[in-house]
LOLUM-345261 format. One line per 2 residues: number of its first residue (from 0); their letters; for each residue x negated, y, z negated of C-alpha. Coordinates in steps of 0.05 Angstrom, whole numbers, plus 5000, padded with zeros to 4 digits. Example, Ala and Ser with C-alpha at 12.3 -4.5 7.8 and 13.67 -1.06 7.14 Angstrom:
<recs>
0 = AS = 4754,4910,4844 | 4727,4979,4857
</recs>
This chain:
<recs>
0 = MH = 3533,0618,2130 | 3523,0621,2055
2 = LV = 3531,0555,2018 | 3538,0553,1942
4 = IG = 3529,0485,1908 | 3541,0466,1835
6 = DI = 3495,0428,1788 | 3456,0373,1824
8 = HG = 3423,0340,1763 | 3373,0299,1803
10 = CY = 3427,0267,1848 | 3386,0274,1911
12 = GA = 3428,0229,1954 | 3491,0269,1941
14 = FR = 3453,0334,1952 | 3431,0311,2021
16 = KI = 3501,0287,2038 | 3533,0353,2021
18 = LK = 3482,0392,2060 | 3496,0348,2120
20 = KS = 3571,0352,2111 | 3566,0428,2107
22 = NF = 3523,0431,2170 | 3472,0471,2132
24 = KP = 3414,0497,2175 | 3358,0531,2137
26 = AR = 3336,0571,2197 | 3406,0602,2200
28 = DQ = 3439,0595,2132 | 3428,0613,2059
30 = LW = 3435,0562,2002 | 3454,0584,1931
32 = LT = 3447,0536,1873 | 3476,0544,1803
34 = GD = 3417,0512,1767 | 3406,0446,1731
36 = LV = 3371,0417,1791 | 3341,0364,1746
38 = NR = 3355,0311,1693 | 3399,0251,1683
40 = GP = 3405,0234,1757 | 3355,0187,1791
42 = NS = 3313,0234,1834 | 3297,0301,1801
44 = AD = 3230,0307,1835 | 3260,0296,1904
46 = VV = 3313,0349,1892 | 3261,0400,1870
48 = RH = 3215,0383,1929 | 3272,0390,1979
50 = VM = 3294,0458,1952 | 3222,0482,1950
52 = DL = 3214,0461,2023 | 3273,0505,2042
54 = GD = 3232,0566,2024 | 3269,0633,2030
56 = AA = 3332,0597,2053 | 3344,0573,1981
58 = NV = 3366,0617,1923 | 3364,0583,1855
60 = VL = 3380,0604,1783 | 3353,0564,1725
62 = GN = 3398,0523,1680 | 3387,0495,1610
64 = HD = 3362,0428,1636 | 3311,0463,1680
66 = LH = 3286,0504,1621 | 3283,0442,1578
68 = LL = 3238,0409,1630 | 3193,0469,1628
70 = AI = 3189,0463,1552 | 3171,0389,1558
72 = AA = 3118,0405,1609 | 3090,0458,1562
74 = GV = 3086,0407,1506 | 3133,0444,1459
76 = SR = 3193,0397,1465 | 3208,0324,1477
78 = PK = 3258,0289,1522 | 3326,0274,1492
80 = RK = 3352,0203,1490 | 3386,0205,1558
82 = DN = 3336,0250,1593 | 3294,0228,1652
84 = SH = 3272,0293,1684 | 3205,0287,1649
86 = LL = 3188,0230,1698 | 3176,0287,1747
88 = LE = 3114,0303,1707 | 3083,0237,1729
90 = EA = 3085,0258,1802 | 3020,0280,1836
92 = DS = 3052,0347,1855 | 3084,0359,1787
94 = AQ = 3043,0422,1773 | 3069,0455,1836
96 = MI = 3141,0436,1819 | 3135,0463,1748
98 = DW = 3103,0528,1772 | 3159,0536,1824
100 = LA = 3214,0525,1773 | 3182,0575,1725
102 = SR = 3184,0628,1779 | 3259,0621,1793
104 = PM = 3308,0676,1771 | 3360,0671,1716
106 = AL = 3414,0710,1754 | 3424,0732,1826
108 = VN = 3472,0776,1865 | 3495,0759,1934
110 = EK = 3507,0828,1963 | 3537,0803,2029
112 = HD = 3594,0766,1994 | 3593,0807,1930
114 = FL = 3586,0753,1878 | 3541,0741,1817
116 = LI = 3507,0673,1811 | 3491,0649,1741
118 = HA = 3485,0581,1707 | 3532,0587,1648
120 = CA = 3561,0653,1623 | 3561,0728,1630
122 = HK = 3569,0769,1566 | 3632,0810,1562
124 = NW = 3593,0875,1550 | 3544,0865,1607
126 = SV = 3550,0899,1675 | 3516,0871,1737
128 = ID = 3457,0916,1724 | 3455,0893,1651
130 = TL = 3458,0820,1671 | 3402,0825,1721
132 = AH = 3359,0867,1673 | 3367,0818,1616
134 = AS = 3355,0760,1662 | 3290,0793,1684
136 = EI = 3267,0793,1611 | 3268,0717,1612
138 = EN = 3238,0714,1682 | 3180,0759,1662
140 = ML = 3167,0717,1600 | 3165,0653,1641
142 = QS = 3112,0684,1685 | 3071,0712,1627
144 = DE = 3016,0687,1581 | 3070,0681,1527
146 = CT = 3111,0630,1567 | 3094,0572,1520
148 = EF = 3112,0612,1458 | 3177,0633,1490
150 = LK = 3195,0561,1507 | 3179,0541,1436
152 = HM = 3225,0595,1407 | 3283,0592,1457
154 = YG = 3319,0536,1420 | 3372,0552,1368
156 = RK = 3442,0581,1360 | 3425,0647,1326
158 = PA = 3436,0704,1336 | 3506,0688,1359
160 = NW = 3520,0753,1393 | 3485,0804,1437
162 = ED = 3463,0870,1406 | 3425,0922,1447
164 = NL = 3375,0932,1390 | 3354,0860,1385
166 = KG = 3280,0848,1392 | 3229,0793,1398
168 = WD = 3248,0720,1401 | 3319,0733,1375
170 = RL = 3332,0778,1435 | 3305,0728,1486
172 = RV = 3340,0669,1453 | 3409,0700,1456
174 = IT = 3398,0721,1529 | 3378,0650,1545
176 = NI = 3438,0621,1508 | 3486,0667,1544
178 = LT = 3459,0654,1613 | 3446,0579,1607
180 = RA = 3485,0548,1548 | 3550,0584,1530
182 = RF = 3620,0559,1547 | 3665,0587,1492
184 = CY = 3663,0655,1458 | 3700,0693,1404
186 = RD = 3739,0754,1426 | 3681,0800,1409
188 = GS = 3636,0760,1456 | 3597,0723,1403
190 = LD = 3578,0652,1423 | 3599,0584,1399
192 = LT = 3549,0533,1426 | 3580,0472,1393
194 = QK = 3642,0462,1436 | 3632,0427,1503
196 = GP = 3702,0401,1521 | 3752,0430,1570
198 = PG = 3794,0492,1553 | 3847,0472,1502
200 = SQ = 3800,0427,1463 | 3768,0484,1424
202 = PQ = 3790,0516,1358 | 3843,0569,1366
204 = DL = 3797,0628,1352 | 3753,0610,1412
206 = LP = 3764,0627,1485 | 3730,0604,1549
208 = WF = 3680,0660,1563 | 3716,0681,1625
210 = DV = 3781,0691,1586 | 3750,0739,1535
212 = PN = 3787,0805,1543 | 3756,0869,1570
214 = RK = 3698,0837,1607 | 3657,0888,1645
216 = LE = 3651,0840,1703 | 3724,0821,1709
218 = NM = 3728,0853,1778 | 3667,0816,1806
220 = LI = 3668,0744,1829 | 3621,0702,1786
222 = MF = 3599,0633,1810 | 3571,0587,1757
224 = GH = 3561,0514,1738 | 3542,0481,1671
226 = WS = 3612,0463,1649 | 3627,0394,1678
228 = AL = 3687,0384,1630 | 3718,0446,1662
230 = GF = 3706,0421,1732 | 3717,0458,1797
232 = RY = 3764,0513,1777 | 3779,0586,1791
234 = NN = 3794,0628,1730 | 3798,0704,1723
236 = NT = 3753,0718,1782 | 3702,0665,1762
238 = LC = 3689,0600,1800 | 3660,0539,1765
240 = LD = 3623,0493,1814 | 3602,0438,1766
242 = SG = 3652,0383,1780 | 3614,0329,1744
244 = YL = 3584,0287,1799 | 3534,0259,1749
246 = WG = 3592,0234,1706 | 3631,0201,1763
248 = GQ = 3663,0264,1791 | 3644,0303,1853
250 = LT = 3589,0348,1878 | 3621,0412,1901
252 = AV = 3600,0466,1950 | 3634,0529,1973
254 = KL = 3620,0550,2045 | 3624,0624,2058
256 = KK = 3628,0647,2130 | 3661,0708,2161
258 = KK = 3698,0723,2096 | 3728,0652,2095
260 = YN = 3716,0604,2037 | 3716,0529,2051
262 = II = 3710,0477,1996 | 3667,0416,2010
264 = QI = 3661,0358,1962 | 3623,0292,1958
266 = DH = 3653,0237,1916 | 3610,0198,1868
268 = D = 3583,0133,1899
</recs>
């Protein structure tokens, strides 16, 4: 069985419940997580520890909250007003958890079930090979001696669109924004990072990223999280798994077994 779960955000109790409800067995099954393991919920450290303990049975991509925690740990950013993931840094095993997070990928492909796993968005002009290659640029930076400098420069909204000839921090910043922050785009694929509401709440010249025409990946299933205002929804061969448990909604999982898809959800306590 392959089990894909949306953004957990430190909600360890719900995470354990959905694993139990799904009958997940790490010796037999594979877990796929859309990122944002940490922040806002009460038990970020316990979530990270549990996923770490699953070893090769867990497949995780990083989200914007995970990257922000790495930046706080590196001393180049500060917690926002409602953040609490930085409390993880007070744990005795915090160094191991931070090192583990920094070694996670930014995008993954499940070849058995033919889907791409990302946190937020796939650029309209990127193929699967492009997406994985650009994701690896961030992964390599997080594992390099320049990690702290990257985390310092990853914040910002410009450049707004991907260009193949981009270099330096601009290139890495837009890759990061595409994979971990974007929700709405213009028809040419350029990003708007200001709109966070559900589809229909945005200005008329913006589209949800999965509705932008002529996407190279429109024939491949993409599973993602990040967009709690969108909620659990299938659109144009993309499946959003962030159903806003943190905000009173549900934690959602999709169970894939023998070409069958079963939806499992845990209501907010």
